[in-house]
C-alpha positions as CSV (number, residue, x, y, z in Angstrom):
1,M,184.9,-68.0,-15.5
2,V,184.5,-71.0,-13.1
3,S,186.6,-74.0,-12.6
4,P,185.8,-77.4,-14.2
5,Q,185.1,-78.8,-10.8
6,V,182.4,-76.2,-10.1
7,E,180.9,-76.9,-13.5
8,K,180.9,-80.6,-12.9
9,L,179.2,-80.2,-9.5
10,F,176.7,-77.7,-10.8
11,T,175.7,-80.0,-13.7
12,A,175.4,-83.0,-11.3
13,M,173.2,-81.1,-9.0
14,V,170.9,-79.9,-11.8
15,K,170.6,-83.5,-13.1
16,A,169.8,-84.7,-9.6
17,G,167.0,-82.1,-9.4
18,A,168.5,-80.3,-6.3
19,T,167.0,-77.0,-7.4
20,A,164.7,-76.3,-4.4
21,E,164.9,-76.3,-0.7
22,D,162.8,-79.5,-0.4
23,K,165.0,-81.3,-2.9
24,A,168.3,-80.4,-1.2
25,I,171.1,-83.0,-1.1
26,S,173.9,-83.8,1.3
27,A,177.6,-83.1,0.7
28,E,178.2,-86.9,0.5
29,K,175.5,-87.3,-2.2
30,A,176.9,-84.3,-4.1
31,T,180.3,-85.8,-4.0
32,S,179.1,-89.2,-5.3
33,L,176.9,-87.6,-8.0
34,S,179.7,-85.3,-9.3
35,K,182.4,-88.0,-9.0
36,L,184.8,-85.5,-7.6
37,P,187.2,-86.1,-4.7
38,K,185.6,-84.9,-1.4
39,A,188.0,-81.9,-1.0
40,Q,187.4,-80.7,-4.5
41,C,183.7,-81.1,-4.1
42,M,183.7,-79.1,-0.8
43,N,185.8,-76.3,-2.5
44,A,183.3,-76.3,-5.4
45,I,180.4,-76.0,-2.9
46,Q,182.1,-73.0,-1.3
47,E,182.7,-71.4,-4.7
48,L,179.1,-71.8,-5.7
49,K,178.0,-70.3,-2.4
50,K,180.2,-67.2,-3.1
51,L,178.6,-66.9,-6.6
52,G,175.2,-67.0,-5.0
53,A,174.2,-70.1,-7.0
54,L,174.0,-72.4,-4.0
55,K,172.4,-72.3,-0.6
56,D,172.6,-74.6,2.4
57,K,169.9,-75.8,4.7
58,K,170.8,-76.9,8.2
59,N,168.9,-79.9,9.6
60,N,169.9,-81.0,13.1
61,N,173.5,-82.2,12.6
62,S,173.4,-82.3,8.8
63,V,173.7,-79.7,6.1
64,Y,171.9,-80.0,2.8
65,Y,172.6,-78.0,-0.3
66,Y,170.4,-76.8,-3.2
67,L,170.8,-74.6,-6.2
68,V,169.0,-71.2,-6.4
69,K,170.2,-70.5,-9.9
70,T,169.8,-72.9,-12.9
71,S,172.6,-71.5,-14.9
72,L,176.1,-70.2,-14.2
């Protein structure tokens, strides 16, 4: 259903506890946690947003991401 990169990012974010707005993580942190190349991680973020499993929170010049679903 979803690509292996999306699964890897999703699992890494669940393990990091990024499941609420106040626990959101940056794209850089998501990249390092998932151990995916940056481009693949950003594509996985976009795919999760399309699925409605991920939301972003803008904070000044930064964007932080958190999961709204705990399963794919």
